[in-house]
C-alpha positions in Angstrom: 15.8 10.1 -20.1 18.6 12.7 -19.9 21.3 13.7 -22.2 24.1 12.8 -19.8 25.9 9.5 -19.4 24.6 9.1 -15.9 21.8 7.5 -13.9 20.5 9.7 -11.2 17.8 8.9 -8.7 16.4 11.2 -6.0 13.8 10.4 -3.3 12.0 13.2 -1.5 10.6 10.6 1.0 14.1 9.6 2.1 15.9 12.8 1.3 18.4 10.8 -0.7 20.2 11.4 -4.0 22.3 9.1 -6.0 24.2 9.6 -9.3 26.7 7.3 -11.1 28.2 7.0 -14.5 27.1 4.3 -16.9 30.7 3.5 -17.5 31.3 2.6 -13.8 29.8 -0.1 -11.6 26.9 1.1 -9.5 27.5 1.2 -5.7 24.1 2.4 -4.4 22.3 0.7 -1.6 20.1 1.4 1.4 17.0 3.4 0.7 17.6 3.3 -3.0 17.9 -0.5 -3.3 14.4 -0.7 -4.7 14.8 1.5 -7.8 18.3 0.0 -8.3 16.9 -3.5 -8.7 14.0 -2.4 -11.0 16.3 -0.3 -13.2 18.8 -3.2 -13.4 15.9 -5.6 -14.3 15.0 -3.5 -17.4 18.5 -2.6 -18.3 19.9 1.0 -18.8 21.2 2.0 -22.1 21.3 5.8 -21.8 21.2 8.5 -19.2 18.2 8.3 -16.9 16.8 10.6 -14.2 14.3 9.3 -11.7 12.5 11.4 -9.1 10.5 9.5 -6.4 7.9 11.1 -4.2 4.9 9.9 -2.3 1.9 11.7 -0.8 2.4 9.8 2.5 5.5 9.2 4.6 7.2 5.8 4.3 6.6 3.3 7.0 3.1 4.4 7.8 1.1 1.4 6.6 -0.4 2.6 3.3 1.8 0.5 1.1 4.0 3.4 -0.2 7.1 1.2 -0.9 5.1 -1.3 -2.9 3.3 1.5 -4.8 6.7 3.1 -5.7 7.8 -0.4 -7.0 4.6 -0.7 -9.1 4.9 2.9 -10.4 8.6 2.5 -11.3 8.0 -0.8 -13.0 5.2 0.7 -15.0 7.3 3.7 -16.0 10.3 1.6 -17.0 8.2 -0.8 -19.0 6.9 2.2 -21.0 10.4 3.6 -21.5 11.6 0.2 -22.7 8.4 -0.3 -24.8 7.8 -3.6 -22.9 4.1 -4.3 -22.7 3.1 -5.6 -19.3 -0.5 -6.2 -18.0 -1.5 -5.3 -14.4 -0.9 -8.9 -13.2 2.6 -9.0 -14.6 3.5 -5.6 -13.1 2.2 -6.7 -9.6 4.0 -10.1 -9.9 7.3 -8.4 -10.8 6.9 -5.9 -7.9 6.4 -8.9 -5.5 9.4 -10.6 -7.0 11.6 -7.5 -6.5 10.5 -6.8 -2.9 10.0 -10.3 -1.5 12.5 -12.4 -3.4 15.3 -10.0 -4.4 15.2 -7.6 -1.5 14.1 -10.2 1.1 11.4 -8.0 2.6 9.0 -10.0 4.9 5.9 -8.6 3.4 2.7 -9.8 1.7 1.5 -9.2 -1.8 -1.7 -7.2 -1.3 -0.1 -3.8 -1.6 1.5 -4.5 -5.0 -1.8 -5.8 -6.5 -3.8 -3.0 -5.0 -1.5 -0.4 -6.5 -1.3 -2.1 -9.9 -5.0 -2.8 -10.4 -6.7 0.0 -8.6 -10.3 0.0 -7.6 -12.0 -2.2 -5.0 -11.0 -5.9 -5.4 -11.3 -9.2 -3.6 -7.8 -10.7 -3.9 -7.1 -14.4 -3.3 -3.5 -15.5 -2.7 -3.3 -19.2 -3.6 -0.2 -21.5 -3.8 -0.5 -21.5 -7.6 -1.0 -17.8 -8.1 -3.0 -14.7 -7.3 -6.6 -14.1 -8.4 -8.0 -10.6 -8.5 -11.8 -10.2 -8.6 -12.9 -6.6 -9.2 -16.0 -5.8 -7.1 -18.6 -4.2 -9.3 -20.3 -1.7 -7.0 -22.5 1.1 -8.1 -21.0 4.6 -8.1 -23.5 5.6 -5.4 -22.5 2.7 -3.2 -18.8 3.4 -3.6 -19.4 7.1 -2.8 -21.3 6.2 0.3 -18.6 3.7 1.4 -15.9 6.3 0.9 -17.8 8.9 2.9 -18.0 6.6 5.9 -14.3 5.9 6.1 -12.0 8.2 8.0 -8.2 8.2 8.1 -6.0 9.7 10.9 -2.3 10.1 11.0 -0.9 9.1 14.3 2.3 11.1 13.7 4.7 8.2 13.9 6.1 5.6 11.6 7.3 2.1 12.4 9.5 -0.7 11.1 7.0 -3.0 9.4 9.8 -5.6 8.7 10.2 -6.3 12.5 6.4 -6.7 13.1 5.9 -8.8 9.9 8.9 -10.9 10.7 7.6 -11.8 14.1 4.2 -12.5 12.6 5.7 -14.8 10.0 7.7 -16.7 12.6 4.7 -17.0 14.8 2.5 -18.5 12.0 5.3 -20.9 10.9 5.7 -22.1 14.4 1.9 -22.3 14.9 2.0 -20.2 18.0 -1.2 -20.5 20.0 -3.9 -18.3 18.6 -2.0 -17.0 15.6 -3.4 -19.4 13.0 -6.9 -19.0 14.5 -6.6 -15.2 14.2 -5.6 -15.5 10.6 -8.6 -17.6 9.8 -10.8 -15.1 11.5 -9.4 -12.3 9.4 -9.8 -14.4 6.2 -13.4 -15.3 7.0 -14.2 -11.6 7.7 -12.8 -10.6 4.3 -15.0 -13.2 2.6 -18.1 -12.0 4.5 -17.4 -8.4 3.6 -17.0 -9.3 -0.1 -20.4 -11.0 0.0 -22.1 -8.1 1.7 -20.6 -5.5 -0.7 -21.8 -7.5 -3.7 -25.3 -7.4 -2.1 -25.0 -3.6 -1.7 -24.7 -3.8 2.1 -22.0 -1.7 3.8 -23.4 -1.3 7.3 -21.5 -4.4 8.4 -18.1 -3.0 7.6 -17.6 -1.3 10.9 -18.2 -4.5 12.9 -16.0 -6.5 10.5 -13.2 -4.0 10.9 -13.5 -4.1 14.7 -13.4 -7.9 14.7 -10.5 -8.0 12.3 -8.5 -5.5 14.5 -9.2 -7.7 17.6 -7.9 -10.7 15.7 -4.9 -8.8 14.2 -3.7 -7.8 17.6 -2.9 -11.5 18.3 -0.4 -11.8 15.4 2.6 -9.9 16.8 3.5 -7.9 19.9 4.3 -4.7 18.1 0.9 -4.3 16.4 -0.6 -2.2 19.1 0.4 -0.4 22.3 -1.3 1.6 25.0 -1.4 4.8 22.9 -3.0 3.1 19.9 -5.5 1.4 22.2 -6.3 4.7 23.8 -6.8 6.4 20.4 -9.0 3.6 19.1 -11.2 3.5 22.2 -11.6 7.3 22.0 -12.8 7.0 18.4 -15.2 4.2 19.4 -16.5 6.2 22.3 -17.1 9.2 20.0 -19.2 7.2 17.5 -16.9 5.2 15.2 -18.1 1.6 14.8 -14.7 0.0 14.1 -11.3 0.5 12.6 -7.7 -0.7 12.5 -4.2 0.5 12.2 -3.4 0.3 8.5 -0.7 -2.0 7.3 1.5 -4.0 9.7 0.4 -2.0 12.7 2.5 -0.2 15.4 1.8 3.3 14.1 1.1 5.1 10.9 -2.5 5.6 10.0 -5.7 4.8 11.9 -8.6 3.8 9.5 -12.1 4.1 11.0 -15.6 3.3 9.8 -18.0 6.0 11.1 -21.4 7.2 9.9 -21.4 10.8 8.9 -23.4 12.2 11.8 -20.6 11.1 14.2 -17.6 12.1 12.2 -17.2 15.6 13.6 -17.1 14.5 17.2 -14.7 11.6 16.3 -12.5 14.2 14.6 -12.5 16.4 17.6 -11.9 13.6 20.0 -8.8 12.4 18.1 -7.6 15.9 17.4 -7.5 16.5 21.1 -5.1 13.6 21.3 -2.8 14.9 18.6 -4.1 12.9 15.6 -4.7 14.6 12.3 -7.5 13.6 9.9 -6.3 13.1 6.3 -8.5 13.4 3.2 -8.4 10.5 0.7 -10.3 9.1 -2.3 -10.6 5.7 -3.7 -8.2 5.2 -6.7 -10.0 3.4 -9.5 -7.4 3.4 -12.3 -4.3 1.8 -10.8 -0.8 2.4 -12.1 -0.7 4.6 -15.2 1.8 6.7 -17.1 1.2 10.3 -18.0 3.3 11.3 -21.0 4.3 14.9 -21.8 4.6 14.6 -25.6 5.9 18.2 -25.9 9.0 17.2 -24.0 9.6 13.9 -25.6 12.1 13.6 -28.4 11.0 10.2 -29.7 9.4 6.9 -28.7 5.7 7.8 -29.7 4.8 4.1 -29.3 5.2 4.4 -25.5 2.3 6.9 -25.4 -0.2 4.1 -26.1 0.5 2.4 -22.8 -2.5 2.7 -20.4 
C-alpha cells in the first residue's frame, strides 16, 4: 500500500510504468493488462504500489508471465486477507490469462508456479489434478545436477506458435494428434521411472519429446535451433528441448556431469550462455516485512 490516492504499477521486464488516480477510470492496457485484471478482481480501496520483476526475460519459455500472475494473485490475496489454497491461486491465474486475456496458452505454468516442487499434473475435462512426486533429496539433487539450461539470446511470440498448434490440433492435422499422444505417453513413463528412483531415461525421453514437439507447429524450431541442439548432442548431451512454446528462449539439456564442460564450450562457441538454476520447492509465497507494515497482522500468517 501507499499513502497516496493512486495505483501505480511498474515493470522492469517491459520497462513500463503506469499511474492513475482512484477517482478516475483506469486506462491502462498493453503489457500491464495482466496486473490490471488481477487488481480489478480483488478490488482496490486505497493507494497501491506494485513493482514487477523477473529473473528471466519475458517470452523465453520459462513461464514468466504465468509466474507473475500467480505471484500477484498471492500478494493481493494476502493484502485483502482472502485465504486461497494453491489450487485456487493456479485456477484464478488460468482464468485471468486464458479466459479474460484470451491468451492461447496451457495451464502447466500456473500450476507449476503455484505449487512448486516436482509434480505430475493431469489436465482433465473436469479439473486439474496435481500429484507431487516424492523423490529423495539425493535423487532430486542428482537430477538437478544433470540438467543444463542455455539462453539462446532471443525471445519469441509464444502466442503465434501456440495459436498455430491449437488450430492444428483442432483440425486434426496429420501427425499433430499422434505427436501429442507421444508427448503424453513420455510424461507418464517419466513419472513412473522417477517414482522408481530412475533418472537415466530422462535424456532419451526429452529427445523423443522434442522430436514429437517439432511436429506441432512450424515456428517451434529453425535451422539455428537444430544446429545448437545437434552440437549439444555431439558434445555429450543425451537429449533436450527448447523450453516453453519453442522458437527461441532457453535450451534445456540432460547431460551427465562428465560431459557438461565440453557441452558448455560447444554451445558457448555458438553464442549461447549457460544459466544456473535450482529446483523451486516452495511455490508461491509472500515475505512480509513487519517493520514496515502499519497494520494487517493477520496477513502475516499466509504461507
